[in-house]
VEXBA-217923 format. One line per field, with one value per residue (C-alpha): residue in one letter; x, y negated, z. Coordinates in Angstrom, 2 decimals. Each point is the difference from the previous one (the first is absolute). Example, Ala and Ser with C-alpha at 12.3 -4.5 7.8 and 13.67 -1.06 7.14 Angstrom:
REM residues 2
rest (a s)
east (12.30 1.37)
north (4.50 -3.44)
up (7.80 -0.66)
REM end
This chain:
REM residues 562
rest (m g c s q s g a h q p a d k r k e v p t e d l v q l v h f a s w m l h e g y t r d l v f v l l l i a g a r n t i s s a l m t r f g n a f r q a r d e v a p t v k d v a l e g d g s h p d v q r f e a f r d m a q s q l l r t w r k y r k a g g e k n f h r l r v e q p k s r a q s r e f k d k e l q k m r s s a s v v e s i l g r d g h e f s d v e g i t v d e e s v i c s f e e a h t p a e r v i t s l p i i i q v v h n v e v s l s s v l s a t e d l l g t e p l h l p g e v e r c q y c i p a g g c a y s t e s p g s v c l p f q a y g v r l l d g m c r g k p g a t p d v l k d e l g d p a k p i k v l s t n s k s g e m f f i s h s g k f i v k s i s d a e g k g l e g i l p s y v n h l a g a e g s i l g l y v g l y r i d m g f g l g q r y f t i m r s v f d s p v q m s t m y d l k g s t h n r k v k d p k e r v r k d e d w i s d a c r v k v s a q d a e r l e r m h k r d t a f l s e f s i i d f s v l i g v a k i e d e s e i p a h a w r s m e d t s q c y f i g i v d v l i e y g l r k r l e h l l h t v k g v g h k a s v t d p v s y a k r q r k f f r d h v l p r y d d y s p e m s l f h v n a e n v r s p g p e f s q v a v r h r h h)
east (118.04 2.55 2.01 -0.96 -0.43 3.53 1.32 1.16 -1.89 -2.10 1.12 -0.58 -2.19 -2.17 -0.94 -1.89 -2.94 0.51 0.67 -2.31 2.09 3.38 0.36 3.60 -0.37 -3.28 1.98 2.80 -2.62 -2.40 3.37 1.03 -3.42 0.31 3.56 -1.42 -3.29 -2.84 -1.43 -3.39 0.15 2.03 -3.49 -0.30 3.25 -0.39 -3.08 2.03 3.12 -2.82 -1.41 3.75 0.37 -2.93 -1.94 -3.62 -2.98 -3.20 1.60 2.76 -2.16 -1.94 2.73 1.24 -3.50 0.25 3.56 -0.69 -3.26 2.49 2.81 -1.88 -3.31 -0.78 0.04 -2.35 -2.87 1.70 1.53 -3.94 -1.11 2.79 -1.23 -3.20 1.88 0.80 -3.11 2.07 1.40 3.11 -0.94 3.11 1.53 -2.22 0.32 3.89 -0.02 -1.99 1.90 3.05 -0.96 -1.02 3.48 1.79 -2.05 0.88 3.83 0.51 0.81 2.36 1.67 0.72 2.25 1.56 1.07 0.80 2.59 1.28 -1.39 -0.51 4.03 0.75 -1.92 2.20 3.22 1.73 0.16 3.04 1.29 2.56 1.98 0.47 3.53 1.47 2.68 -0.43 2.21 1.21 -1.64 -3.33 0.60 0.11 -3.21 -1.54 0.89 -0.90 -3.73 -0.28 1.04 -2.33 -3.01 1.35 -0.57 -3.86 -0.20 1.28 -2.75 -2.52 1.50 0.77 -4.49 -1.39 0.68 3.38 2.92 3.31 1.68 -2.02 1.46 3.36 1.49 -1.55 2.37 0.17 1.21 2.24 0.54 -2.51 -1.68 1.52 -2.86 -3.25 -3.32 -0.23 3.52 -1.41 0.89 -1.84 -3.00 2.17 2.06 -3.34 -1.41 3.36 -0.03 -3.52 -0.37 1.92 -2.23 -3.29 0.78 1.51 -3.47 -2.33 1.30 0.35 -3.28 -1.40 1.96 -1.29 -3.33 -0.37 1.23 -2.91 -2.55 1.08 -0.97 -3.26 -1.30 -2.16 -1.89 0.08 0.78 2.65 -1.48 2.51 -1.36 -0.63 -2.53 1.46 1.36 -0.28 3.58 0.71 1.34 1.93 1.54 3.15 1.91 3.16 0.59 3.05 3.00 -1.34 -2.21 0.59 -0.61 2.82 3.81 0.14 -1.07 -1.58 1.76 -1.88 -2.75 -2.79 -0.52 -3.38 -0.68 -3.00 0.25 -2.50 -0.97 2.48 -1.55 -1.08 3.21 1.81 -2.11 0.57 3.64 0.37 -0.17 2.45 3.42 2.58 -3.05 -1.27 -0.56 3.37 1.84 -1.48 1.10 3.43 0.30 -1.55 -0.06 3.70 1.59 3.28 -1.12 -1.88 -1.70 1.75 -0.63 -0.33 0.88 -1.61 -0.76 -3.53 -2.29 -3.29 0.91 0.42 1.92 1.60 1.86 1.94 0.09 3.58 0.02 -2.14 -2.78 -2.46 -1.06 -1.57 -1.49 -2.03 -3.87 -2.44 -3.06 -2.07 2.42 -0.23 -3.31 -0.58 2.47 -1.81 -3.35 0.55 2.68 -2.50 -0.63 3.70 0.77 -2.79 1.78 3.11 -1.24 -1.89 1.29 0.88 3.23 0.52 3.08 -1.26 2.51 -0.05 -1.11 0.73 -0.90 -2.37 1.09 -0.40 2.84 0.08 2.86 0.43 1.46 -3.51 -0.68 -2.69 -0.43 1.07 -1.14 2.94 -0.32 2.39 0.14 2.33 2.60 -1.03 4.12 0.38 3.07 3.68 0.60 0.95 -2.38 0.91 -2.42 -3.07 -3.46 -2.98 -2.81 -3.41 -1.49 0.18 2.45 -0.22 2.76 1.16 3.53 3.03 1.14 3.80 2.20 0.74 -3.76 0.46 -3.72 -1.05 -3.91 -2.50 1.89 3.43 -1.59 -1.22 3.15 1.73 -1.65 -0.84 -1.63 -0.81 1.19 -1.12 -2.26 -3.00 -1.59 1.27 -0.90 -3.45 0.13 1.22 -2.17 -2.63 0.77 0.68 -3.71 -1.38 2.29 -0.99 -3.46 0.13 1.63 -2.58 -2.84 1.41 0.34 3.50 2.40 4.08 1.20 2.98 1.71 3.13 2.72 3.34 2.18 2.64 3.20 0.86 2.76 -1.41 -4.06 0.46 0.12 -3.69 -2.28 -3.59 -1.93 2.59 -0.89 2.16 0.92 -0.11 1.77 3.56 0.29 2.14 -2.99 -2.88 -2.72 -2.22 -2.60 -2.70 -2.84 0.96 -1.52 -3.61 -1.03 -0.77 -3.74 -1.85 -0.98 -0.83 3.84 0.17 -3.24 1.48 3.29 -1.73 -2.50 3.24 1.71 -3.33 -0.29 3.74 -1.25 2.21 -2.41 0.28 3.65 0.24 1.01 -3.17 -3.09 -3.20 0.47 -1.59 1.90 3.13 -0.16 -1.00 2.87 2.14 -1.13 0.32 3.37 1.75 -1.66 0.88 3.68 0.91 -0.78 1.67 -1.07 -2.19 2.48 2.86 -0.58 -0.76 -3.47 -1.27 -0.41 -2.76 -2.38 0.94 -0.85 -3.31 -0.47 1.02 -2.44 -2.67 1.08 -3.33 0.74 -1.49 -2.94 -2.78 -0.51 3.72 -1.30 -3.00 1.90 2.21 -2.31 -1.75 3.47 -0.20 -3.43 0.93)
north (-208.08 -0.90 3.13 3.10 3.74 0.29 -2.68 -2.26 -3.64 -0.72 -1.78 -3.71 0.48 2.19 -2.42 -2.20 -0.17 -1.50 2.86 0.09 2.91 -1.23 -1.85 -1.10 -1.21 -1.89 -1.93 -0.67 -1.38 -2.08 -1.69 -1.11 -0.86 -2.42 -1.02 -0.92 -2.09 2.51 -0.42 0.19 3.29 1.56 1.28 2.26 1.41 0.11 2.16 2.66 -0.12 0.69 2.89 1.29 -0.57 1.71 -2.60 0.14 -1.59 -1.38 -3.42 -0.20 0.85 -2.87 -2.38 0.77 -0.48 -3.26 -0.96 1.55 -2.66 -2.77 0.98 0.36 -1.27 2.22 3.37 -1.50 1.89 3.31 -0.31 -0.52 3.04 1.95 -0.98 1.33 3.29 2.58 1.85 3.15 2.60 -2.09 -3.60 -1.59 2.05 -0.97 -3.52 0.05 1.97 -2.43 -2.97 1.84 0.29 -3.85 -0.61 1.92 -1.70 -3.66 1.08 1.50 -2.98 -1.41 3.82 -0.31 -3.33 1.44 2.85 -2.00 -2.29 2.81 0.41 3.82 0.22 -1.96 2.01 3.18 -2.44 0.92 -2.63 -2.02 -1.10 -1.63 2.66 -0.29 -0.01 2.91 -0.57 1.51 0.03 2.87 -1.19 -0.58 3.71 1.54 -1.73 1.47 3.35 -0.24 -0.87 2.98 2.42 -1.59 0.39 3.61 0.47 -1.32 2.72 2.29 -0.34 0.34 2.73 1.68 0.06 3.24 2.46 -0.71 1.68 -2.03 2.28 -1.92 -3.51 0.83 -0.64 -3.47 -2.00 -3.05 0.16 -2.75 0.50 -1.67 1.99 -1.26 0.75 -1.62 1.19 2.11 1.79 0.93 3.92 0.46 -1.59 -2.08 -1.70 -0.41 -1.95 -1.95 -1.11 -1.18 -1.55 -3.19 -0.52 0.65 -2.39 -2.70 0.72 -0.67 -2.84 -2.22 1.35 -1.48 -3.36 -0.65 0.96 -2.12 -3.27 1.24 0.32 -3.50 -1.26 1.12 -1.00 -2.34 2.80 2.82 -1.54 0.70 3.24 3.34 2.23 2.75 0.16 -0.25 3.40 1.30 2.17 -0.69 2.89 -0.80 1.71 -1.24 1.03 -1.14 0.50 1.93 -2.31 -2.01 -3.74 -3.31 0.21 2.43 -0.14 3.67 2.41 3.52 1.44 0.92 1.23 -2.02 -0.13 0.24 -0.40 -1.31 -2.29 -0.31 -3.24 -2.46 -3.23 1.76 0.79 -2.97 -2.39 1.74 0.01 -3.76 -0.65 2.60 -1.04 2.36 1.81 -2.36 0.68 -1.87 1.82 3.41 -1.27 -1.09 3.79 2.20 -1.40 -0.45 2.60 -0.53 0.81 3.13 1.87 2.42 3.65 1.85 3.54 1.80 4.02 -0.95 3.28 -2.36 -1.35 -3.71 -2.46 -2.64 -2.91 -3.59 -2.90 -1.07 -2.19 2.20 -2.30 2.31 3.80 1.43 3.40 2.02 0.96 3.06 -0.80 0.32 -2.82 -2.31 0.16 -0.65 -3.07 -1.26 0.18 -1.36 -3.19 -2.81 0.82 0.77 -3.69 -1.67 1.72 -1.30 -3.39 0.04 -2.52 2.16 1.37 3.76 2.31 1.95 1.33 -2.77 1.56 -2.21 2.30 2.98 1.40 3.30 1.16 2.48 2.47 1.50 3.75 1.44 -1.32 -2.63 -3.05 -0.62 -3.02 -2.03 -2.12 -3.59 -0.33 -2.61 1.59 0.12 -0.49 -2.80 -1.50 -0.49 0.69 3.38 2.25 1.73 2.39 0.79 1.57 1.49 0.08 1.57 0.07 3.66 2.00 3.43 1.04 -3.54 0.05 0.22 3.68 -1.22 -2.67 -1.11 -1.80 -3.15 -1.16 1.67 0.97 -0.97 2.34 -1.13 -3.54 1.02 1.86 -3.10 -2.15 -2.10 -3.30 -3.36 -2.40 -2.97 -2.94 0.28 -2.08 2.42 2.97 -1.49 -0.83 3.60 1.66 -2.28 0.75 3.64 0.89 -1.95 2.03 3.30 -0.86 -0.91 3.34 2.12 -1.71 1.37 3.69 -0.38 1.99 0.95 -3.74 -0.92 -2.66 -0.88 -1.59 -1.29 -1.11 -2.70 -1.16 -3.57 -2.31 -2.90 -1.10 -1.69 3.56 0.61 0.33 -1.68 3.12 1.36 0.09 -1.35 1.47 -2.23 2.22 1.04 -3.30 2.37 2.09 -0.09 2.40 0.46 1.54 1.30 2.67 2.17 2.94 -1.10 1.99 3.59 0.19 2.23 2.85 3.33 1.44 -2.45 1.19 3.46 -1.01 -1.45 2.56 2.43 -2.42 0.23 3.57 0.13 -2.33 -3.34 -1.48 -3.12 -0.29 1.11 -2.46 0.86 -0.83 -2.22 -3.40 -1.49 2.38 -1.03 -3.48 -0.36 2.77 -2.22 -3.08 1.32 1.14 -3.47 -1.59 2.33 0.86 -2.49 -3.57 -1.44 0.86 -2.94 -0.32 -0.16 -3.53 -3.50 -0.34 -1.36 3.54 0.32 -2.10 1.93 3.31 -1.10 -1.38 2.98 2.02 -1.86 -0.25 1.46 3.24 -0.14 1.76 0.84 -4.00 0.76 2.81 -2.16 -2.74 2.47 1.56 -3.43 -1.42 3.48 -0.87 -3.24)
up (134.11 -3.10 -0.08 -2.19 1.29 -1.29 2.49 -2.39 -0.16 -3.33 -3.10 0.21 -3.73 1.94 2.36 -1.87 2.76 3.51 2.36 2.84 1.99 0.21 2.82 0.11 -4.10 1.06 2.67 -2.26 -2.89 2.45 1.00 -3.67 -0.10 3.03 -1.48 -3.62 1.89 -0.75 3.60 -0.61 -1.60 2.99 1.82 -2.69 0.02 4.05 -0.42 -2.23 2.83 2.63 -1.63 -0.60 4.24 0.51 2.01 -1.70 2.57 -0.46 1.81 -2.57 -3.26 1.16 0.38 -2.90 -1.92 1.07 -0.74 -3.66 -0.44 1.45 -2.01 -3.85 -0.56 -2.75 1.77 2.67 -1.61 -0.11 3.77 0.85 -1.66 1.94 2.81 -0.33 -0.77 2.71 0.69 -0.43 2.64 -0.24 -0.61 0.68 -2.53 -2.47 0.47 0.01 -3.17 -1.87 1.58 -1.19 -3.49 0.16 1.22 -2.55 -2.95 1.68 0.27 -3.10 -2.11 2.88 0.09 -3.53 0.68 2.74 -1.95 -3.10 2.29 1.32 3.42 -0.69 -0.98 3.09 1.93 -0.57 0.33 3.71 2.47 0.53 3.43 1.53 1.75 3.44 1.86 1.02 1.91 3.33 2.82 1.87 3.42 -1.78 -1.84 3.23 1.26 -3.09 0.79 3.62 -0.57 -2.82 2.81 2.27 -2.40 -0.75 3.92 -0.61 -3.20 2.76 2.41 -2.34 -0.98 3.05 0.95 1.23 -2.87 -0.83 1.46 0.53 -2.58 -2.54 1.09 1.12 -3.33 -0.73 -1.68 -2.32 -3.63 -0.06 -3.67 -2.55 -2.76 -3.45 -2.51 -1.29 0.41 -3.26 0.93 3.89 0.25 3.64 1.89 2.29 -3.30 -1.37 2.76 0.43 -3.35 -0.43 3.61 -0.89 -3.35 1.64 2.76 -2.44 -2.16 2.76 1.64 -3.48 -1.18 3.28 -0.23 -3.98 1.58 2.51 -2.33 -2.27 2.84 1.41 -3.37 -0.44 3.34 -1.74 -1.48 2.52 3.17 2.52 1.25 -1.03 -2.64 2.48 2.76 3.53 0.98 -3.32 -1.09 -3.89 -1.21 -2.86 -2.98 -1.16 -3.13 -0.77 -4.02 -1.52 -0.19 3.04 0.13 1.03 3.94 0.29 -0.34 -0.88 -2.70 0.96 -3.25 -2.92 2.06 1.73 3.87 1.45 3.27 2.41 2.74 2.84 1.85 -1.33 0.66 3.39 1.40 -1.69 1.93 2.96 -0.28 -0.84 3.65 1.11 -0.35 -1.30 -1.72 -2.79 -3.34 -0.48 2.17 -1.42 -3.61 1.11 2.02 -2.35 -3.45 -0.66 -2.15 1.11 3.75 -0.55 3.10 1.46 0.35 3.47 -0.29 2.51 -0.18 0.84 -0.83 -0.86 -3.11 1.34 -1.84 2.38 -2.00 1.82 -1.55 -0.51 3.32 2.15 -0.05 -1.58 -0.12 -3.02 0.80 -2.06 1.51 -0.82 -1.97 3.13 1.49 -2.62 -0.49 3.90 0.08 -3.04 1.99 2.92 -1.63 0.23 3.84 0.37 -1.68 1.98 3.56 -0.72 -0.72 3.40 2.46 2.79 -2.12 -0.70 -0.05 -2.79 -2.53 -2.95 -3.49 -3.03 -2.76 -0.73 -3.91 -1.69 -2.81 -2.20 1.28 -3.18 -0.59 0.36 3.46 -0.43 0.97 4.26 2.68 1.03 3.18 0.31 4.16 1.53 2.33 3.64 0.61 -2.93 1.89 -0.09 3.34 1.21 1.49 2.98 0.72 -1.98 1.40 -1.76 2.54 -0.64 3.72 0.16 2.76 -2.23 -1.58 -0.35 0.65 -2.65 0.03 -0.90 1.05 -3.21 -0.96 -0.13 0.39 3.61 1.35 2.85 2.09 -0.53 0.48 3.68 0.99 -1.59 2.53 -2.94 0.17 -2.33 2.32 -1.59 1.79 1.47 -2.88 -2.46 1.79 0.01 -3.86 -0.57 2.06 -1.44 -3.84 0.84 1.21 -2.78 -2.65 1.58 0.11 -3.99 -0.76 1.83 -1.67 -2.94 1.28 -0.40 2.29 0.81 -0.50 1.87 1.99 -1.24 2.44 -1.02 2.71 -1.71 1.66 -0.49 0.09 -0.49 0.33 -2.99 -1.57 1.30 -2.79 0.13 0.21 2.66 3.75 2.39 3.11 3.39 1.76 -2.27 -2.14 -2.18 -1.02 -2.02 -1.57 -3.08 0.18 -2.27 -0.66 -2.93 -2.16 0.42 -3.33 2.11 0.26 2.01 -2.25 0.08 0.88 2.35 1.50 -0.05 1.31 3.04 0.55 0.45 2.13 2.70 -0.64 1.67 2.80 -1.41 -1.98 2.23 -0.09 -3.73 -2.57 -2.07 1.12 -0.76 -1.48 3.62 2.21 -1.98 0.09 3.40 1.09 -1.77 1.55 3.20 -0.56 -1.44 2.78 3.33 -1.72 -2.60 1.31 2.93 3.26 1.59 2.78 -2.24 -0.31 1.67 2.03 -3.58 -1.36 2.63 -1.82 -3.30 1.78 0.87 -3.70 -1.49 2.05 -1.04 -3.91 -1.35 -2.32 -3.54 0.25 -2.43 -1.26 -1.02 -2.33 -1.25 -0.96 -2.05 -2.12 -0.41 -1.15 -2.77 -0.85 -0.67)
REM end
């Protein structure tokens, strides 16, 4: 990994051999090779990078075998021998290990040139970037603060799910003071997250940019296919050396910073088509140490940690190991689902990481999600809707996020056009079927009602009101990591014994999705007779929309297998 057990990077004089697991330095080495013109040997270092990214497969080993033969005639006989190996219990691993040894041997001379030319020293120098203008108007700062407060309301709704009392969230505030310390000096888990995240975001982003250039230079040998199978989740182990490296403007101090990143290429590919959530936006929003994330101070008894990016665009949340592994498991299907032409209102996850929290707390998963209420316009009212009318009413009028029974008593509807209503119903049906397929329950539809003064203020992802032109809606499904496990089964059984099983928030995944779809249709979408005769056509079409059935499950299963 390039980090010793004590946390410091290995001295340069001990790095005589080409590293095989230090992903960050391998990419730096490859970039140096590309710059110096060693393009034919790039396939060898890319093999080591694929191993460091845990993307080993039979198909990939075959591609590398062919590329090795084309790159260097002298390795062709050895490659042929390797192709005959792999008759053990782990043939792909055996072939990779043989190719790894071959790659190290081929790269040794180039590695020595890299070190002699100062490449390794340059790797350990911090990146230098032109500082961006920090001048901000008062109006701009007010809008940023408003977005942060709106994002805090998203967190409120997540914490306010069943099992959390209002007292858990009533103290939620945004800590506007920045943490002024380094990763090494962090005294609390929250400070550790705040100081490590800009480094993590910068390194992951810049490594991917450099790697893309290297891959482009080897397309004649390796082809244009990615270095991982479709639907495969890369599990990349990173280690930022003590003193920092060329892919970050910040140093973790005299200790190294290890972390894991999951599905980076999957999520980056998905986000490139999402305005406001592209990899460049993520780097600008979370990778600038001068604009650190803000802590959301809560009284949550769950131990969950929440942070908001400086402008409120992204929410950073700690999750349990079970939730982290669950998200990792469905990530390929999730990305494939969001890429569908039908659209989706599922919350947008843009990152999944695992960070060593220090202080004897071990490692912990963190997700980065775009806020449903990412908007500079002010939310006048917010609702968290589960489709349940059992104990789904605010207990205190001070609560900013209202619930299902409040929505009904407030006589609310999203007064969108017939076409938008049809789109919303189709997306909601498709999204809830997807979540049900993976046994996920307890998710909510968040709806924010915003007042606007000028129609030009309406963001692209908002829904326009046809009845009141001074209103628009922000709609998204959040809290999608709650699996229907033993605890939830027992909770559902208890509600059933009490005679409220059909109304209670917790029920089985199929019933939960079906009930929420009914609530969404009956109480959220506009009534068909509220609009012009064209709505009658929508009514017929909506009734004929075929819900995703067993064939959806088969597609999801096939996707996971391939």
